[in-house]
N, C-alpha and C positions, 0 to 999 in steps of 0.2 A: 625412533619413530616407526609406527606401524600403520598399515593401510588395510581397509576393509573393502573387498570387491565381491559383489554378488553374494554377500553373506559369509564369505570365507575370510578368515583372519590370516594375513600373511605376516609371519614373525619378522621382527626387525633383524637386520644383519649385524653380526658382531663387529665391534669397533676395537681398534687397537688402543685407543685412549678414551676413557670414560669422561664425559662432559656433564657438568652439573648445570641444569637449566635454571635460569633466573626464576625467582618466585612468581613473577607476574607473566611468565611465558605460557604458551599453549601447552597443556599437559599431553594431549594426544591429537592426532590428525587422522582422518579417515576419508576415503573417497565414497561419495554417495553411490549406492549400487545401481541407480538408474540415471539415464541421461535426459535432461530437460530439452524439449524441442521448442525453439523460438520461431514464430512465424516470420517469414521474410518481409512481411508488410509492417511488422512492429517497428515503429520509429524510435521509441525510447525503451529498449529492452532492459529487463532486470538482469543484474549480474549474479544475484543469489550469493553474494559474498557475506560472510559473517553468520552463515547458518550453522546450527549445532545438531548433533545426533544424540543418541542414547548416552546418558551420563555426562552430558555437556561436551562431548567430543566435537571438536571443530570439523566441519565437513567441507570438502572440496566438491562442488557441484558441477559435473560436466554438462556442457550445453552444446547444442548443434542448431544451426539455422537452416530451415527449409520450409517450404510452403505447407500450411495447414488448411484443410477445407473449411474449418470454422474455429474461431478462437485464436488466442495469441500464444498460449503455452500448453504443452502436453508432455507426454512421456514417450520416448522413442520405442517404436514397435507397439504402442498402445494409442496411437494418434486418433483412432476411430472410436475409442472407448471413453476417454477423459479429456477435457479441455477447459481452460480458463480464459475468459475474455477480460482484458484490462480496459478500464475506463477512467480517465481523469474526469473531474467534475464538469469542465468545459465540454469535453467530448461527449459525456453522457447527455448533456442538454442538447447538443447538436444532433446526436444520434436518435434522440426520441422526438425530435421536431422535424427539421428539414431532411434529415437522413433516416427518417422513421421507417420507410418501406424496406430499405436495404437492411437495417438493423433488425427489424422484426423477422425478416427472412433468415438471418443468421441465428437468431434466438430459436426459431423453428427447427433449424438443422441441429443445433445443440441439444434440443429437447430429445433427439433420437439417441443421444449418447447414454452410456451407463451413468456417468457423472459429469455434470457441466455446471460452470459457475461464471458469474459476472462479478469481478472484484472492482470496487469503486474507490478511488484514491481521495475519499472525503468521508465525513461523518454523515449520519442520517440527518442531523440538524442542518448541516450545510446543503444537503440535497433538497430539503424542503424549504430552505431559505438561505441561499448562498451568501448573502451580505449581512446576515444576522449578527455574526460575531464582530463584523466591522462596525455596525451601529452601536453595539454594546460598548466597544472600546472608545468610540467617539463620544458617546453620552457620558461615560466615566470621565474622560478627559475634560469635557465641558464643565462637569461638576467641580473638578479640581481647579479649573481656570476661574470659575465664579467665586469659589472659596478664597483663592489666592488674591484676587483683585479686590475682594471685600476686606480681607485682613490687612493687605498692604496697598492701600490706594495710592494714587500718584502723588498725593500731597503729604505722604508720610514723612517722618523725620529723615534727615539727610543720611543717617546710618542705614535706613531701610529702603531708600529709594532704589527701585529696580528689582527688589526681591519678588514682588508679585509678577512682574513681567517675565522674569527668569523662570519662575515656576510654570507660568502659562506656556512659555516656549517649550519647556521640557515636556509638559503634558501633551502639547500638540505633536511634538516629534515622537513621543511614545505611542500615541494613537496611530500615527502613520506607520510605525514599525509593526504594529499589530494587524495591519490590513492584510487579510488573507487573499483577496482577489482584487488587486489595485486596477487591473485592466478589464474588469468584468463589464461587458456591454450587452450581454444577452438579455432581451426583454421578455423572454418566455415566462409565463406564469408558472412558478414552482409547483403549483397544485397539478398542473398538466403532467409534469415529469413524475411526481410521486404517484399520481393516478395510473400512469402507464406502467410503472414498476409493479403496482398492486395487481393491475389487470393481467399483465403478462405472467406474473407469478402463478396465477390461477390457470391461465390458458396454456402455459408451458411449465407444468409442475416439476419437470426434471431439471430445470435450470434454476439454480439457487443464487440469490443476490447477497453480496457481502459489502457493507460499508466499512471500510478499513481505516478510516481516519486520515491517512496521508499516503504518500507514495511508498515509504518504507514499510508501513503497516500492510499495504496491499502486496508488496513483494514477499513479505514473510508469510502472509496468508496464502498466497499462491503456492509457495513451496510446501506449506503445511498440508494443503489440499492434495497436491501431487504425491507427497510422501504417504499420506493416509491411504490414498487409492492404491499405491504400489504395495504397501504393507498388507492391505486386504487381499490383493491378488496372490500374495506369497503364502497366505495362511494354510492352504492345502499342502504346502511343501515344508514349512517351517513351524516350529512350536512356539516361537516367540517373535517379537518385532524385529525386523531385519534392519531397518534404518531409523 
């Protein structure tokens, strides 16, 4: 096993007995050359586990927790240059409505950074219509239920009694399992949120918005942003990508 620290490869130590790694084991392990700073106010921090480096090398990402003036994630000793603000879909809606004044002030501060981002744990489709996927799933289930009850009505032969009802129950349970936001109660017009993002993207052009699909997607995007920024800062000193 070998580690990479600040771009310097540390050779593995000799072992008395050679061990053959299983075919499905991690081939190499490296330490990310920068430390991710997590803001103390971040309630659901990313762990950045499962990240990979150049050539698919598994990365150990060091993290440290301390207060950031803006955003939730940055790079140690570069806290005033790059920052990522994490938003769940629910938090995004709250921050652009009743928390609008505070959130816009933060976006304004982020606009002064070299690189600043808002990563949203949702798709653009969900942002403009949070319950759209839920409605599609329910409409599909309703079609299945109507088809099943028409094909196997209650007065079917004894061998088929209950078939339609079983399929209808299955379709209902399937639709419930596909519900993305079962506790969604926000009554804000989605056009208001989408309009705010559009307006602030123009007003604060240095703050970039990413719809990352889900929490894991946002975690991976946050690390990719920080890694890209780190590598850009290393170019005057290195001829190739460091991390």
